[in-house]
C-alpha positions in Angstrom: 65.6 89.9 133.7 67.9 88.4 136.4 70.5 90.0 138.6 73.1 87.9 140.3 75.6 89.4 142.8 78.4 86.9 143.5 80.8 87.3 146.4 80.8 91.0 146.1 83.4 93.0 148.1 83.6 96.7 148.2 86.0 99.0 150.1 85.8 102.6 151.3 89.5 103.3 151.6 90.8 100.6 154.0 87.3 99.8 155.3 85.6 96.8 153.8 82.0 97.9 153.4 80.7 94.7 151.7 82.3 91.3 152.7 81.6 88.9 149.9 77.8 89.2 149.7 75.7 87.2 147.2 72.2 88.4 146.3 69.8 87.3 143.5 66.8 89.2 142.0 64.6 87.3 139.6 62.4 88.9 136.9 59.2 90.2 138.3 60.2 90.2 142.0 60.4 92.9 144.6 63.5 92.0 146.7 64.3 94.1 149.8 67.5 94.6 151.8 67.0 95.4 155.4 69.6 96.2 158.1 70.9 98.8 160.6 72.7 102.0 159.8 76.1 101.3 158.2 75.2 97.7 157.2 76.1 98.3 153.6 72.7 98.5 151.9 73.1 101.8 150.1 76.7 100.7 149.1 75.1 97.6 147.5 72.8 99.7 145.4 75.5 102.2 144.4 77.8 99.3 143.3 75.0 97.8 141.2 74.4 101.1 139.5 78.1 101.8 139.0 78.6 104.6 141.5 80.9 102.4 143.6 83.8 100.3 142.3 83.8 96.6 142.7 86.9 95.3 144.6 86.2 91.7 144.0 83.3 89.5 143.0 80.8 89.9 140.1 77.6 91.6 139.2 75.8 89.6 136.5 72.8 91.2 134.8 70.9 89.2 132.2 73.8 86.9 131.9 76.3 89.7 131.3 79.1 90.6 133.7 78.6 94.4 134.2 81.0 94.8 137.1 83.3 97.2 135.2 80.7 99.0 133.0 80.0 102.7 133.4 76.9 104.1 135.0 75.4 105.2 131.6 76.1 101.7 130.1 74.1 100.1 132.9 71.2 102.5 132.4 71.2 101.5 128.7 71.0 97.9 129.8 68.0 98.7 131.9 69.2 99.5 135.4 67.9 102.7 137.0 68.1 104.1 140.5 66.1 106.5 142.6 68.8 107.4 145.1 68.7 108.0 148.9 67.9 111.7 149.5 66.0 111.8 146.1 68.8 113.7 144.3 66.4 115.9 142.2 67.5 119.1 140.5 65.9 121.8 142.7 66.4 124.6 140.2 64.8 122.7 137.4 61.0 122.2 136.8 59.3 118.9 137.4 59.1 118.3 133.7 62.8 119.1 133.2 63.7 116.7 136.0 61.7 114.0 134.4 63.3 114.6 131.0 66.7 114.1 132.6 65.7 110.5 133.3 65.9 109.6 129.6 69.4 111.3 129.2 71.4 108.1 128.9 68.8 106.0 127.4 68.7 104.9 123.8 65.3 104.8 122.2 63.0 106.3 119.6 61.4 109.7 120.2 58.0 107.9 120.0 59.0 105.9 123.1 59.8 109.1 125.0 56.4 110.5 124.2 54.8 107.4 125.7 56.9 107.5 128.9 55.7 110.9 130.3 52.0 110.0 130.3 52.8 106.7 132.0 54.7 108.5 134.8 51.9 111.1 135.1 49.3 108.3 135.4 51.3 106.8 138.3 51.9 110.3 139.8 49.1 112.7 138.9 50.5 115.3 141.3 53.6 115.6 139.1 51.4 116.4 136.1 49.7 119.1 138.2 53.1 120.6 139.1 54.9 120.0 135.8 56.1 123.7 135.6 56.9 124.0 139.3 60.6 124.0 140.5 61.7 120.7 142.0 63.1 122.4 145.1 59.7 123.8 146.0 57.9 120.4 146.2 57.1 118.7 149.4 59.2 115.7 150.6 56.6 113.3 149.3 56.4 115.0 145.9 60.1 115.0 145.6 60.2 111.3 146.2 57.5 110.8 143.5 59.7 112.9 141.2 62.8 110.8 141.9 61.0 107.6 141.2 59.3 109.1 138.1 62.7 110.3 136.8 64.1 106.8 137.2 61.1 105.3 135.4 61.7 107.6 132.4 64.8 105.4 131.7 62.4 102.5 131.1 64.2 100.2 133.6 64.1 96.5 133.7 65.5 96.7 137.2 64.6 99.7 139.4 66.8 100.3 142.5 65.0 102.2 145.2 67.0 103.6 148.1 64.9 104.7 151.2 61.8 105.8 149.4 59.9 106.5 152.6 62.6 108.5 154.4 61.3 111.6 156.1 57.7 111.1 154.9 54.4 111.2 156.8 52.7 107.8 157.3 49.9 108.5 154.8 52.5 109.5 152.1 54.5 106.4 153.0 51.5 104.2 152.3 50.9 106.0 149.0 54.5 105.6 147.9 54.4 101.9 148.7 51.1 101.4 146.8 52.7 103.0 143.8 55.8 100.8 144.1 53.6 97.7 144.1 51.8 99.0 141.0 55.1 99.6 139.2 56.1 96.0 139.9 52.7 94.8 138.6 53.5 96.7 135.4 56.5 94.5 134.9 59.4 96.3 136.5 61.6 94.3 138.8 62.6 96.1 142.0 65.5 95.9 144.5 64.5 98.0 147.5 66.4 99.4 150.4 64.0 100.7 153.0 64.1 102.0 156.6 60.5 101.0 157.1 61.1 97.3 157.4 57.4 96.5 158.1 56.3 98.1 154.8 59.3 96.6 152.9 58.7 93.0 154.1 54.9 93.3 153.5 55.4 94.4 149.9 58.4 92.3 148.9 58.6 88.7 147.7 62.0 87.9 149.2 64.3 89.7 151.6 67.9 89.7 152.8 69.2 90.9 156.1 72.5 92.8 155.8 74.6 93.3 159.0 78.0 95.0 158.9 78.6 94.1 155.3 77.5 90.5 155.4 74.3 88.7 154.6 73.0 87.0 157.7 69.5 85.9 156.6 67.7 85.2 153.3 64.1 84.2 153.2 60.7 84.9 151.8 59.7 88.3 153.0 56.6 87.1 154.8 58.7 84.6 156.7 61.0 87.3 158.0 58.0 89.3 159.3 57.7 86.5 161.9 61.4 85.9 162.4 62.2 86.5 166.1 65.5 88.3 165.4 64.1 90.5 162.7 61.1 91.3 164.8 63.2 92.4 167.8 65.8 94.3 165.7 63.7 96.0 163.0 60.0 95.6 163.7 59.5 95.8 167.5 59.5 98.7 169.8 63.3 98.5 170.1 63.7 98.5 166.3 66.1 101.0 164.7 64.2 103.9 163.1 66.9 105.0 160.7 68.8 102.8 158.3 71.6 103.6 155.9 
């Protein structure tokens, strides 16, 4: 599984949100995008998943140009996203939310029966609350549900947008431990995260995105010690909220 973004440009009306960025994600990696509010990180994920239209450039997934494919076609190829704000269905049960994750996926019924226990193993709390309405869950539980639903699509590439947003420190640590475990199980991850410290600690490689352009690319552990990154995103003057 390889993802290659080549000279990607995306507009919101007349505003250029992405200015020719190039990003690569290799099989088995966790790659993170960090940057301030409005930098274009969420736009990048939405464009990969098909929610935003490519203006120019290419998105190559496993050697195939997917730039013009529909969202469901990309899910079938193995791209799944847990969106910013979680996007769960509040009036549906936990189980019903999880079942929605397999909606666009092709596969045998026997595979579907394997997926639910796998998600419940990662997130035991979801099993405990299988019949509970999604809207009544805590913020951390809703984040678990959003990730679990994305995993029900059996992704080769999992896109995670701000998984720690609004969560207490203990829950953040729990979520990131689970993200690491998901990666160890063979799922490649592209992560957008407001908690740059956690993201850079867990990721293999990282990109810094500033006003629609990539300004730095390095091993994540190297960026932890980069003076600009430390002052902008890791120090006492770091931004607390990212897009």
